[in-house]
DRENDO-1510 file (C-alpha; in Angstrom, 1 decimal, always signed):
<recs>
REC; n; res; u; v; w
REC; 1; MET; -136.6; +168.9; +131.9 .
REC; 2; ASP; -135.1; +172.0; +130.2 .
REC; 3; ASP; -136.4; +170.9; +126.8 .
REC; 4; VAL; -139.9; +170.4; +128.2 .
REC; 5; GLN; -139.8; +173.9; +129.9 .
REC; 6; THR; -138.6; +175.5; +126.6 .
REC; 7; PHE; -141.3; +173.8; +124.6 .
REC; 8; ILE; -144.1; +174.8; +127.0 .
REC; 9; ALA; -142.8; +178.4; +127.3 .
REC; 10; ASP; -142.3; +179.0; +123.5 .
REC; 11; ASN; -145.6; +177.5; +122.5 .
REC; 12; GLY; -147.4; +179.2; +125.4 .
REC; 13; ASP; -146.1; +182.6; +124.3 .
REC; 14; LEU; -147.4; +182.0; +120.7 .
REC; 15; PHE; -150.8; +180.9; +122.1 .
REC; 16; TRP; -151.0; +184.0; +124.3 .
REC; 17; SER; -149.7; +186.5; +121.7 .
REC; 18; TRP; -151.9; +185.4; +118.8 .
REC; 19; ILE; -155.1; +184.1; +120.4 .
REC; 20; VAL; -155.6; +184.8; +124.1 .
REC; 21; LEU; -154.3; +188.4; +124.3 .
REC; 22; PRO; -156.5; +189.8; +121.5 .
REC; 23; VAL; -159.6; +188.1; +123.1 .
REC; 24; VAL; -158.8; +189.5; +126.5 .
REC; 25; VAL; -158.3; +193.0; +125.3 .
REC; 26; VAL; -161.2; +193.2; +122.8 .
REC; 27; LEU; -163.8; +191.7; +125.2 .
REC; 28; GLY; -162.6; +193.7; +128.1 .
REC; 29; LEU; -163.1; +196.9; +126.1 .
REC; 30; TYR; -166.5; +195.7; +124.8 .
REC; 31; PHE; -167.7; +195.0; +128.4 .
REC; 32; THR; -166.4; +198.3; +129.6 .
REC; 33; ILE; -168.3; +200.2; +126.9 .
REC; 34; ARG; -171.5; +198.2; +127.2 .
REC; 35; THR; -171.6; +198.7; +131.0 .
REC; 36; SER; -170.7; +202.4; +130.8 .
REC; 37; VAL; -167.4; +201.7; +132.7 .
REC; 38; VAL; -169.2; +199.9; +135.6 .
REC; 39; GLN; -165.8; +199.0; +137.1 .
REC; 40; VAL; -165.1; +202.7; +137.9 .
REC; 41; ARG; -168.6; +204.2; +138.0 .
REC; 42; LEU; -170.0; +202.0; +140.7 .
REC; 43; LEU; -166.9; +201.9; +143.0 .
REC; 44; PRO; -168.9; +203.3; +146.0 .
REC; 45; ALA; -171.5; +200.5; +145.5 .
REC; 46; MET; -168.7; +197.9; +145.6 .
REC; 47; LEU; -167.6; +199.1; +149.0 .
REC; 48; ARG; -171.2; +199.3; +150.3 .
REC; 49; THR; -172.0; +195.7; +149.2 .
REC; 50; LEU; -169.1; +194.3; +151.3 .
REC; 51; ARG; -171.1; +195.3; +154.4 .
REC; 52; ASP; -174.4; +193.8; +153.3 .
REC; 53; PRO; -176.0; +191.4; +155.9 .
REC; 54; THR; -176.3; +187.8; +154.8 .
REC; 55; PRO; -179.9; +186.6; +154.0 .
REC; 56; ARG; -181.1; +183.9; +156.5 .
REC; 57; ASN; -183.3; +180.9; +156.2 .
REC; 58; ALA; -186.4; +180.0; +158.2 .
REC; 59; GLN; -184.2; +178.7; +161.1 .
REC; 60; GLY; -182.4; +182.0; +161.3 .
REC; 61; GLU; -179.2; +180.6; +159.9 .
REC; 62; ALA; -177.2; +182.2; +157.2 .
REC; 63; GLN; -178.2; +180.8; +153.8 .
REC; 64; SER; -174.6; +180.5; +152.8 .
REC; 65; ILE; -171.4; +182.5; +153.2 .
REC; 66; SER; -171.6; +186.3; +153.2 .
REC; 67; ALA; -170.6; +188.7; +150.4 .
REC; 68; PHE; -167.5; +189.6; +152.4 .
REC; 69; GLN; -166.5; +186.0; +153.0 .
REC; 70; ALA; -166.9; +185.3; +149.3 .
REC; 71; PHE; -164.6; +188.3; +148.7 .
REC; 72; THR; -162.0; +186.8; +151.0 .
REC; 73; VAL; -162.2; +183.4; +149.4 .
REC; 74; SER; -161.5; +184.9; +146.0 .
REC; 75; ALA; -158.9; +187.3; +147.5 .
REC; 76; ALA; -157.2; +184.3; +149.1 .
REC; 77; SER; -156.7; +182.9; +145.6 .
REC; 78; ARG; -155.9; +186.3; +144.0 .
REC; 79; VAL; -153.6; +187.6; +146.6 .
REC; 80; GLY; -150.8; +185.1; +146.5 .
REC; 81; VAL; -147.4; +184.6; +144.9 .
REC; 82; GLY; -148.7; +186.5; +141.8 .
REC; 83; ASN; -148.5; +189.7; +143.9 .
REC; 84; ILE; -144.9; +189.0; +145.1 .
REC; 85; ALA; -143.2; +186.5; +142.8 .
REC; 86; GLY; -145.5; +187.3; +139.8 .
REC; 87; VAL; -144.6; +191.0; +139.8 .
REC; 88; GLY; -141.0; +190.1; +140.1 .
REC; 89; THR; -141.3; +187.7; +137.2 .
REC; 90; ALA; -143.0; +190.4; +135.1 .
REC; 91; ILE; -140.2; +192.9; +135.7 .
REC; 92; THR; -137.6; +190.2; +135.0 .
REC; 93; LEU; -139.1; +189.5; +131.6 .
REC; 94; GLY; -140.3; +192.9; +130.6 .
REC; 95; GLY; -138.7; +195.5; +132.9 .
REC; 96; PRO; -140.7; +198.2; +134.7 .
REC; 97; GLY; -143.0; +198.8; +131.8 .
REC; 98; ALA; -144.7; +195.5; +132.4 .
REC; 99; VAL; -146.2; +197.0; +135.5 .
REC; 100; PHE; -148.1; +199.6; +133.4 .
REC; 101; TRP; -149.7; +196.9; +131.4 .
REC; 102; MET; -150.7; +195.1; +134.6 .
REC; 103; TRP; -152.4; +198.3; +135.8 .
REC; 104; LEU; -154.2; +198.9; +132.5 .
REC; 105; MET; -155.4; +195.3; +132.1 .
REC; 106; ALA; -156.7; +195.3; +135.7 .
REC; 107; THR; -158.8; +198.4; +134.9 .
REC; 108; ILE; -160.1; +197.0; +131.7 .
REC; 109; GLY; -160.4; +193.5; +133.1 .
REC; 110; GLY; -162.6; +194.8; +135.9 .
REC; 111; ALA; -165.5; +194.8; +133.5 .
REC; 112; SER; -164.9; +191.2; +132.5 .
REC; 113; SER; -164.8; +190.3; +136.2 .
REC; 114; PHE; -168.1; +192.0; +136.7 .
REC; 115; VAL; -169.8; +190.1; +133.9 .
REC; 116; GLU; -168.4; +186.7; +134.9 .
REC; 117; SER; -169.2; +187.0; +138.6 .
REC; 118; THR; -172.7; +188.3; +138.0 .
REC; 119; LEU; -173.4; +185.3; +135.7 .
REC; 120; GLY; -171.9; +183.0; +138.3 .
REC; 121; GLN; -174.4; +184.3; +140.9 .
REC; 122; LEU; -177.4; +184.1; +138.6 .
REC; 123; TYR; -176.8; +180.4; +137.6 .
REC; 124; LYS; -175.7; +179.1; +141.0 .
REC; 125; VAL; -177.2; +176.0; +142.5 .
REC; 126; ARG; -177.9; +174.7; +146.1 .
REC; 127; ASP; -175.6; +172.3; +147.9 .
REC; 128; LYS; -175.2; +171.1; +151.5 .
REC; 129; ASP; -173.2; +174.1; +152.5 .
REC; 130; GLY; -175.3; +176.7; +150.8 .
REC; 131; TYR; -174.6; +177.5; +147.1 .
REC; 132; ARG; -172.0; +176.6; +144.5 .
REC; 133; GLY; -171.6; +177.8; +140.9 .
REC; 134; GLY; -169.2; +179.3; +138.5 .
REC; 135; PRO; -168.4; +179.2; +134.7 .
REC; 136; ALA; -169.1; +175.5; +134.3 .
REC; 137; TYR; -172.6; +176.2; +135.7 .
REC; 138; TYR; -173.5; +179.1; +133.4 .
REC; 139; MET; -172.0; +177.2; +130.5 .
REC; 140; GLN; -174.5; +174.4; +131.1 .
REC; 141; TYR; -177.5; +176.2; +132.4 .
REC; 142; GLY; -177.1; +179.5; +130.5 .
REC; 143; LEU; -175.6; +178.4; +127.2 .
REC; 144; GLY; -177.2; +174.9; +127.3 .
REC; 145; ARG; -173.8; +173.3; +126.6 .
REC; 146; ARG; -172.8; +170.9; +129.4 .
REC; 147; TRP; -169.8; +169.6; +127.4 .
REC; 148; VAL; -168.3; +173.1; +127.4 .
REC; 149; GLY; -168.8; +173.3; +131.2 .
REC; 150; ILE; -167.1; +169.9; +131.6 .
REC; 151; LEU; -164.2; +171.1; +129.4 .
REC; 152; PHE; -163.8; +174.2; +131.5 .
REC; 153; ALA; -164.1; +172.3; +134.8 .
REC; 154; ILE; -161.3; +169.9; +133.7 .
REC; 155; ILE; -159.0; +172.7; +132.7 .
REC; 156; LEU; -159.7; +174.5; +136.0 .
REC; 157; LEU; -159.0; +171.3; +138.0 .
REC; 158; ILE; -155.6; +171.2; +136.3 .
REC; 159; CYS; -154.9; +174.9; +136.5 .
REC; 160; PHE; -155.9; +175.9; +140.1 .
REC; 161; PRO; -155.7; +173.1; +142.7 .
REC; 162; LEU; -152.8; +171.5; +140.8 .
REC; 163; ALA; -150.6; +173.9; +138.7 .
REC; 164; PHE; -151.3; +177.2; +140.7 .
REC; 165; SER; -151.2; +175.5; +144.1 .
REC; 166; SER; -147.9; +173.8; +143.1 .
REC; 167; LEU; -146.6; +177.3; +142.3 .
REC; 168; GLN; -147.6; +178.6; +145.7 .
REC; 169; ALA; -145.8; +175.8; +147.4 .
REC; 170; ASN; -142.8; +176.3; +145.2 .
REC; 171; THR; -142.6; +180.0; +146.2 .
REC; 172; ILE; -142.8; +179.2; +149.9 .
REC; 173; SER; -140.0; +176.7; +149.4 .
REC; 174; GLY; -137.9; +179.1; +147.4 .
REC; 175; THR; -138.3; +181.9; +149.9 .
REC; 176; LEU; -137.3; +179.7; +152.8 .
REC; 177; SER; -134.3; +178.5; +150.8 .
REC; 178; SER; -133.2; +182.1; +150.1 .
REC; 179; THR; -133.7; +183.1; +153.8 .
REC; 180; SER; -132.0; +180.2; +155.4 .
REC; 181; GLY; -129.2; +179.9; +152.8 .
REC; 182; TYR; -129.9; +176.1; +152.6 .
REC; 183; GLU; -130.5; +174.9; +149.0 .
REC; 184; GLY; -130.7; +171.1; +149.5 .
REC; 185; SER; -133.7; +169.1; +148.3 .
REC; 186; GLY; -134.4; +168.1; +151.9 .
REC; 187; LEU; -135.8; +171.6; +152.6 .
REC; 188; GLY; -138.2; +171.4; +149.7 .
REC; 189; TRP; -139.5; +168.0; +150.8 .
REC; 190; GLY; -139.9; +169.2; +154.4 .
REC; 191; VAL; -141.9; +172.3; +153.3 .
REC; 192; GLY; -144.0; +170.2; +150.9 .
REC; 193; ILE; -145.0; +167.6; +153.6 .
REC; 194; ALA; -145.8; +170.3; +156.1 .
REC; 195; LEU; -148.0; +172.2; +153.6 .
REC; 196; ALA; -149.7; +169.1; +152.4 .
REC; 197; VAL; -150.7; +168.2; +156.0 .
REC; 198; LEU; -151.9; +171.8; +156.7 .
REC; 199; THR; -153.9; +171.8; +153.5 .
REC; 200; GLY; -155.5; +168.5; +154.3 .
REC; 201; LEU; -156.6; +169.7; +157.7 .
REC; 202; VAL; -158.5; +172.7; +156.1 .
REC; 203; VAL; -159.9; +171.2; +152.9 .
REC; 204; PHE; -161.5; +168.2; +154.4 .
REC; 205; GLY; -163.7; +170.6; +156.4 .
REC; 206; GLY; -165.7; +172.1; +153.5 .
REC; 207; ILE; -166.4; +175.6; +152.2 .
REC; 208; ARG; -167.5; +177.0; +155.6 .
REC; 209; ARG; -164.2; +176.1; +157.2 .
REC; 210; ILE; -162.4; +177.4; +154.1 .
REC; 211; ALA; -164.3; +180.7; +154.4 .
REC; 212; HIS; -163.5; +181.0; +158.1 .
REC; 213; VAL; -159.8; +180.4; +157.5 .
REC; 214; THR; -159.6; +182.9; +154.6 .
REC; 215; GLN; -161.7; +185.5; +156.5 .
REC; 216; ALA; -159.1; +185.5; +159.3 .
REC; 217; VAL; -155.9; +185.1; +157.2 .
REC; 218; VAL; -156.5; +187.3; +154.2 .
REC; 219; PRO; -156.8; +190.7; +156.0 .
REC; 220; VAL; -153.9; +190.0; +158.3 .
REC; 221; MET; -151.5; +188.9; +155.5 .
REC; 222; ALA; -152.5; +191.8; +153.2 .
REC; 223; LEU; -152.1; +194.4; +155.9 .
REC; 224; LEU; -148.8; +193.0; +157.0 .
REC; 225; TYR; -147.4; +192.9; +153.5 .
REC; 226; LEU; -148.7; +196.4; +152.7 .
REC; 227; ALA; -147.0; +197.7; +155.9 .
REC; 228; VAL; -143.7; +196.3; +154.9 .
REC; 229; GLY; -144.1; +197.8; +151.5 .
REC; 230; LEU; -145.1; +201.2; +152.7 .
REC; 231; VAL; -142.0; +201.3; +155.0 .
REC; 232; ILE; -139.7; +200.6; +152.1 .
REC; 233; VAL; -141.5; +203.1; +149.8 .
REC; 234; ILE; -141.4; +205.8; +152.5 .
REC; 235; GLN; -137.7; +205.2; +152.8 .
REC; 236; ASN; -137.4; +205.9; +149.1 .
REC; 237; ILE; -140.2; +208.4; +148.7 .
REC; 238; GLY; -138.0; +210.8; +146.7 .
REC; 239; ASN; -137.5; +208.1; +144.1 .
REC; 240; VAL; -141.3; +207.4; +143.6 .
REC; 241; PRO; -141.8; +209.9; +140.8 .
REC; 242; GLN; -138.9; +208.4; +138.9 .
REC; 243; MET; -140.3; +204.9; +139.5 .
REC; 244; ILE; -143.6; +205.9; +138.0 .
REC; 245; SER; -141.9; +207.6; +135.1 .
REC; 246; ASP; -139.9; +204.4; +134.4 .
REC; 247; ILE; -143.1; +202.3; +134.5 .
REC; 248; VAL; -144.9; +204.5; +132.0 .
REC; 249; SER; -142.0; +205.2; +129.6 .
REC; 250; ASP; -140.8; +201.6; +129.5 .
REC; 251; ALA; -144.3; +200.4; +128.7 .
REC; 252; PHE; -144.0; +201.7; +125.1 .
REC; 253; THR; -140.3; +201.1; +124.5 .
REC; 254; ALA; -138.0; +198.1; +124.3 .
REC; 255; ASN; -136.4; +197.6; +127.7 .
REC; 256; SER; -132.6; +198.2; +127.7 .
REC; 257; VAL; -132.1; +196.4; +130.9 .
REC; 258; THR; -133.9; +193.1; +130.3 .
REC; 259; GLY; -133.6; +193.2; +126.5 .
REC; 260; ALA; -137.3; +192.8; +126.1 .
REC; 261; ALA; -139.1; +194.0; +123.0 .
REC; 262; VAL; -142.2; +196.1; +123.3 .
REC; 263; GLY; -144.4; +193.0; +122.6 .
REC; 264; THR; -142.6; +191.1; +125.3 .
REC; 265; VAL; -143.1; +193.9; +127.8 .
REC; 266; ILE; -146.9; +193.9; +127.0 .
REC; 267; LEU; -147.2; +190.2; +127.1 .
REC; 268; ALA; -145.3; +189.9; +130.4 .
REC; 269; GLY; -147.6; +192.5; +132.0 .
REC; 270; VAL; -150.9; +191.0; +130.7 .
REC; 271; LYS; -150.0; +187.4; +131.7 .
REC; 272; ARG; -148.7; +188.3; +135.1 .
REC; 273; GLY; -151.7; +190.6; +135.6 .
REC; 274; MET; -154.2; +187.9; +134.8 .
REC; 275; PHE; -152.4; +185.4; +136.9 .
REC; 276; SER; -152.5; +187.8; +139.8 .
REC; 277; ASN; -156.0; +189.4; +139.6 .
REC; 278; GLU; -157.7; +186.6; +137.6 .
REC; 279; ALA; -160.1; +189.0; +135.8 .
REC; 280; GLY; -161.9; +187.1; +133.1 .
REC; 281; LEU; -160.1; +183.9; +134.0 .
REC; 282; GLY; -163.2; +182.2; +135.3 .
REC; 283; SER; -161.9; +181.5; +138.8 .
REC; 284; ALA; -163.6; +184.3; +141.0 .
REC; 285; PRO; -167.1; +183.4; +139.9 .
REC; 286; ASN; -166.7; +180.1; +141.7 .
REC; 287; ALA; -166.2; +182.0; +145.0 .
REC; 288; GLY; -168.8; +184.7; +144.1 .
REC; 289; ALA; -171.5; +182.1; +143.4 .
REC; 290; SER; -171.2; +180.6; +146.9 .
REC; 291; ALA; -172.4; +183.9; +148.5 .
REC; 292; ALA; -175.9; +184.6; +149.6 .
REC; 293; VAL; -176.9; +188.0; +148.3 .
REC; 294; THR; -180.1; +189.6; +147.2 .
REC; 295; HIS; -179.1; +190.5; +143.6 .
REC; 296; PRO; -176.6; +188.9; +141.3 .
REC; 297; VAL; -175.0; +192.2; +140.4 .
REC; 298; LYS; -173.9; +192.6; +144.0 .
REC; 299; GLN; -171.3; +189.8; +143.7 .
REC; 300; GLY; -170.3; +191.2; +140.3 .
REC; 301; LEU; -169.4; +194.4; +142.0 .
REC; 302; VAL; -167.7; +192.7; +145.0 .
REC; 303; GLN; -165.5; +190.6; +142.7 .
REC; 304; THR; -164.6; +193.6; +140.6 .
REC; 305; LEU; -163.3; +195.3; +143.8 .
REC; 306; GLY; -161.1; +192.3; +144.3 .
REC; 307; VAL; -159.4; +193.0; +141.0 .
REC; 308; TYR; -158.5; +196.5; +142.1 .
REC; 309; PHE; -157.4; +195.4; +145.6 .
REC; 310; ASP; -155.1; +192.8; +144.1 .
REC; 311; THR; -153.4; +194.7; +141.3 .
REC; 312; LEU; -153.7; +198.4; +141.9 .
REC; 313; ILE; -152.8; +198.1; +145.6 .
REC; 314; VAL; -150.9; +194.9; +146.5 .
REC; 315; CYS; -149.1; +194.4; +143.1 .
REC; 316; SER; -148.2; +198.1; +143.0 .
REC; 317; ILE; -146.6; +197.9; +146.4 .
REC; 318; THR; -144.4; +195.0; +145.2 .
REC; 319; ALA; -143.4; +196.9; +142.1 .
REC; 320; PHE; -142.4; +200.0; +144.1 .
REC; 321; ILE; -140.4; +197.7; +146.5 .
REC; 322; ILE; -138.5; +196.2; +143.6 .
REC; 323; LEU; -137.9; +199.4; +141.7 .
REC; 324; SER; -136.6; +201.1; +144.9 .
REC; 325; SER; -133.7; +198.6; +145.0 .
REC; 326; GLU; -130.5; +198.4; +143.0 .
REC; 327; GLN; -130.8; +195.1; +141.2 .
REC; 328; ASP; -130.1; +193.7; +137.8 .
REC; 329; TYR; -133.6; +192.9; +136.5 .
REC; 330; GLY; -132.3; +191.1; +133.4 .
REC; 331; ALA; -130.1; +188.7; +135.4 .
REC; 332; ALA; -132.8; +187.7; +137.9 .
REC; 333; SER; -134.6; +184.4; +137.6 .
REC; 334; ALA; -138.4; +184.0; +137.5 .
REC; 335; GLY; -140.1; +183.9; +140.9 .
REC; 336; ILE; -139.4; +185.4; +144.3 .
REC; 337; ASP; -135.7; +186.5; +143.8 .
REC; 338; LEU; -136.2; +190.2; +142.9 .
REC; 339; THR; -138.7; +190.8; +145.6 .
REC; 340; TYR; -136.7; +189.0; +148.2 .
REC; 341; GLY; -133.5; +191.0; +147.3 .
REC; 342; ALA; -135.4; +194.3; +147.4 .
REC; 343; VAL; -136.9; +193.6; +150.8 .
REC; 344; THR; -133.6; +192.5; +152.4 .
REC; 345; GLN; -131.8; +195.4; +150.7 .
REC; 346; GLY; -134.3; +197.9; +152.1 .
REC; 347; LEU; -134.8; +196.6; +155.6 .
REC; 348; GLY; -131.9; +194.2; +156.3 .
REC; 349; ASP; -131.4; +190.5; +156.3 .
REC; 350; TRP; -133.9; +190.0; +159.2 .
REC; 351; ALA; -136.7; +191.1; +156.8 .
REC; 352; GLY; -136.1; +187.9; +154.8 .
REC; 353; TRP; -137.7; +185.9; +157.6 .
REC; 354; LEU; -140.5; +188.4; +157.8 .
REC; 355; LEU; -141.1; +188.0; +154.0 .
REC; 356; ALA; -141.0; +184.3; +154.4 .
REC; 357; MET; -143.8; +184.4; +156.9 .
REC; 358; ILE; -145.8; +186.8; +154.7 .
REC; 359; VAL; -145.3; +184.6; +151.7 .
REC; 360; PHE; -146.4; +181.6; +153.7 .
REC; 361; LEU; -149.6; +183.3; +154.7 .
REC; 362; LEU; -150.3; +184.6; +151.1 .
REC; 363; ALA; -149.4; +181.3; +149.4 .
REC; 364; PHE; -151.2; +179.0; +151.9 .
REC; 365; SER; -154.4; +181.0; +151.7 .
REC; 366; SER; -154.2; +180.8; +147.9 .
REC; 367; ILE; -153.8; +177.1; +148.1 .
REC; 368; ILE; -157.0; +176.9; +150.1 .
REC; 369; GLY; -158.9; +179.2; +147.7 .
REC; 370; ASN; -157.5; +177.2; +144.7 .
REC; 371; TYR; -158.7; +174.0; +146.3 .
REC; 372; TYR; -162.3; +175.3; +146.7 .
REC; 373; TYR; -162.4; +176.3; +143.0 .
REC; 374; GLY; -161.5; +172.7; +142.2 .
REC; 375; GLU; -164.0; +171.2; +144.5 .
REC; 376; SER; -166.9; +173.2; +143.1 .
REC; 377; ASN; -166.0; +172.1; +139.6 .
REC; 378; LEU; -165.4; +168.5; +140.5 .
REC; 379; GLU; -168.9; +168.4; +141.9 .
REC; 380; PHE; -170.2; +169.9; +138.7 .
REC; 381; ILE; -168.7; +166.9; +136.7 .
REC; 382; LYS; -169.8; +164.3; +139.2 .
REC; 383; ASN; -171.1; +164.7; +142.8 .
REC; 384; ASP; -169.5; +161.6; +144.4 .
REC; 385; ARG; -168.1; +161.6; +148.0 .
REC; 386; THR; -165.4; +159.0; +147.1 .
REC; 387; LEU; -164.2; +160.9; +144.1 .
REC; 388; LEU; -164.2; +164.1; +146.2 .
REC; 389; ALA; -162.0; +162.4; +148.9 .
REC; 390; ALA; -159.6; +161.2; +146.2 .
REC; 391; PHE; -159.4; +164.8; +144.7 .
REC; 392; ARG; -158.6; +166.2; +148.2 .
REC; 393; ALA; -155.7; +163.8; +148.5 .
REC; 394; VAL; -154.4; +164.7; +145.0 .
REC; 395; ALA; -154.7; +168.4; +145.8 .
REC; 396; CYS; -152.5; +167.8; +148.9 .
REC; 397; LEU; -150.1; +165.8; +146.8 .
REC; 398; ALA; -149.8; +168.6; +144.2 .
REC; 399; VAL; -148.7; +170.9; +147.0 .
REC; 400; LEU; -146.0; +168.4; +148.1 .
REC; 401; VAL; -144.7; +167.9; +144.6 .
REC; 402; GLY; -144.7; +171.7; +143.7 .
REC; 403; ALA; -142.4; +172.4; +146.7 .
REC; 404; VAL; -139.6; +170.4; +145.1 .
REC; 405; LEU; -140.0; +171.2; +141.3 .
REC; 406; SER; -138.0; +173.8; +139.4 .
REC; 407; ALA; -139.7; +177.2; +139.5 .
REC; 408; ASP; -139.3; +177.8; +135.8 .
REC; 409; VAL; -141.1; +174.6; +134.9 .
REC; 410; VAL; -144.0; +175.4; +137.2 .
REC; 411; TRP; -144.4; +178.9; +135.9 .
REC; 412; ALA; -144.3; +177.8; +132.3 .
REC; 413; PHE; -146.9; +175.1; +132.8 .
REC; 414; ALA; -149.2; +177.4; +134.8 .
REC; 415; ASP; -149.0; +180.1; +132.1 .
REC; 416; ALA; -150.0; +177.7; +129.4 .
REC; 417; ILE; -153.0; +176.1; +131.1 .
REC; 418; MET; -154.2; +179.6; +132.4 .
REC; 419; GLY; -154.4; +180.8; +128.8 .
REC; 420; ALA; -156.7; +177.9; +127.8 .
REC; 421; MET; -158.9; +178.4; +130.8 .
REC; 422; ALA; -159.3; +182.1; +130.1 .
REC; 423; LEU; -160.2; +181.5; +126.4 .
REC; 424; VAL; -163.0; +179.1; +127.2 .
REC; 425; ASN; -164.5; +181.4; +129.8 .
REC; 426; LEU; -164.2; +184.7; +127.9 .
REC; 427; ILE; -166.0; +183.3; +124.8 .
REC; 428; SER; -168.7; +181.9; +127.1 .
REC; 429; ILE; -169.3; +185.2; +129.0 .
REC; 430; ALA; -169.3; +187.1; +125.7 .
REC; 431; LEU; -172.2; +184.9; +124.5 .
REC; 432; LEU; -174.1; +185.5; +127.8 .
REC; 433; SER; -173.1; +189.1; +128.4 .
REC; 434; ALA; -176.5; +190.6; +127.4 .
REC; 435; VAL; -177.9; +188.9; +130.5 .
REC; 436; ALA; -175.4; +190.7; +132.7 .
REC; 437; PHE; -176.2; +194.0; +131.1 .
REC; 438; ARG; -179.9; +193.5; +131.7 .
REC; 439; LEU; -179.2; +192.6; +135.4 .
REC; 440; LEU; -177.1; +195.7; +135.8 .
REC; 441; LYS; -179.9; +197.9; +134.4 .
REC; 442; HIS; -182.4; +196.2; +136.8 .
REC; 443; TYR; -180.0; +196.8; +139.7 .
REC; 444; GLN; -179.4; +200.5; +138.9 .
REC; 445; GLN; -183.2; +201.1; +138.5 .
REC; 446; GLN; -183.8; +199.9; +142.1 .
REC; 447; ARG; -180.8; +201.9; +143.4 .
REC; 448; SER; -182.1; +205.0; +141.7 .
REC; 449; SER; -185.5; +204.4; +143.5 .
REC; 450; GLY; -183.7; +204.3; +146.9 .
REC; 451; VAL; -184.3; +200.6; +147.6 .
REC; 452; ASP; -181.9; +197.8; +148.3 .
REC; 453; PRO; -181.8; +195.8; +145.0 .
REC; 454; VAL; -183.6; +192.4; +145.0 .
REC; 455; PHE; -183.8; +190.1; +142.0 .
REC; 456; VAL; -186.4; +187.5; +141.5 .
REC; 457; GLN; -186.9; +185.2; +138.5 .
REC; 458; GLY; -189.1; +187.0; +135.9 .
REC; 459; ASP; -187.8; +190.5; +136.7 .
REC; 460; VAL; -185.3; +190.2; +133.7 .
REC; 461; PRO; -185.5; +187.9; +130.7 .
REC; 462; VAL; -182.9; +185.1; +131.4 .
REC; 463; PRO; -182.1; +182.2; +129.0 .
REC; 464; GLY; -181.8; +178.6; +130.2 .
REC; 465; TYR; -182.4; +177.2; +133.6 .
REC; 466; VAL; -182.1; +179.1; +136.9 .
REC; 467; GLU; -182.4; +177.0; +140.1 .
REC; 468; THR; -182.5; +179.8; +142.6 .
REC; 469; TRP; -184.0; +183.3; +142.8 .
REC; 470; ARG; -187.5; +181.8; +142.6 .
REC; 471; ASN; -189.4; +184.2; +144.9 .
REC; 472; ARG; -188.7; +187.1; +147.2 .
REC; 473; ALA; -189.0; +185.1; +150.4 .
REC; 474; GLU; -186.3; +182.7; +149.2 .
REC; 475; VAL; -184.0; +185.5; +148.2 .
REC; 476; VAL; -184.2; +187.9; +151.2 .
REC; 477; GLY; -185.3; +185.3; +153.8 .
REC; 478; PRO; -188.4; +185.0; +156.0 .
REC; 479; GLY; -190.2; +188.0; +157.3 .
REC; 480; GLU; -190.7; +189.6; +153.9 .
REC; 481; PRO; -193.8; +189.3; +151.7 .
REC; 482; GLU; -193.6; +186.2; +149.6 .
REC; 483; ASP; -194.2; +186.7; +145.9 .
REC; 484; GLU; -195.8; +184.0; +143.9 .
REC; 485; ALA; -193.2; +181.4; +143.0 .
REC; 486; ILE; -192.0; +181.5; +139.4 .
REC; 487; SER; -192.2; +178.2; +137.5 .
REC; 488; ARG; -189.0; +176.7; +136.3 .
REC; 489; PRO; -188.0; +177.3; +132.7 .
</recs>
């Protein structure tokens, strides 16, 4: 098993260093320039859009989940062990400087997130629960390359409901092991079985049940974790300037504590940042596409806000918690160890149980969000109820197995498959980015006129096939003047 882990980790680092990292940086900067820094400039609009009412159908029912619910579904996947164990892993590998690169890539990646989620909304399709979509859909309908969409969907199925959910379960098991002091395999199996049962109870209920669960859980878990972090930071408020100084200075120098070269520091920050906030990875558009909004740009903005919430707030709190403690970063193992040690050091042993509960909420909601991404992409490949039931069972099994595997093996595999997924998505959105730029211009023109932006087919030149957005009545719901329907391309 050690040989397998080493092989995956070594080749994964080469793949990230020479292929994925340059694409992530170059395209993030390109999208930032072409959108005139939309990820910063339209921050007030992001907050406004969260409160938008959901368009309704002729029966007065919501057409699908709301913009806020879509935000919580994506946040459920984003805000997970990447924010607790992932930050600790980044510092273990690259020292405090890795956090700087997480911050920088979140800011640059916000533009990539905007483009991919706007495209996900544009090319969404109807299903029994409302809407579904994501990268696989804009690859088929926008690029006209179904085979690329299938390739992406297969990679996502391996990455999220299998690899990433296994990682969430592994972190829950590891936290309980550290807290209880029990390291036997029986704990892992017990945790895995319990998580598999709970996951099954939720995922067999469909997207509306998933949305209701995440809408309730995500705000609670985030606020609880932020409260714990703020208490520890306030206790060490005098050290905060030094922490920030260490983060910035170590970002450009080899780390003397972990022994990491500058390239390793950067790579650790970028990989852990993408794992945490998923900007450009191709996951958030799956959640964003399920929302009913009046303009595709609105979900682009909402999902960009999710990147900031994840990295600049939640991950930063974790970094400050860890840096406020006296621990040997270089000797720590990947995963939850650094964060657990910092929390118990700052608040006492009792806080280990509190962290275990927080980790459970974070990780379980991520498992639910990861599952939904997989379901949406499985239905893209083949919409079959029997196949879907089998997939739900496999997703639950992955949670069970992940709880008992070695943390290092799970992290190495998740990193490798995440790089492949990001590469396919980023190349695709680069080819379709002109569409997102036109939609942004259309949105801004309406905002400048003082009206709530509404998009209807024909307003902006769009390549390929668009199933929705056919007329104003369909987009905003009954009670509005109905424009003449636009013929399908």
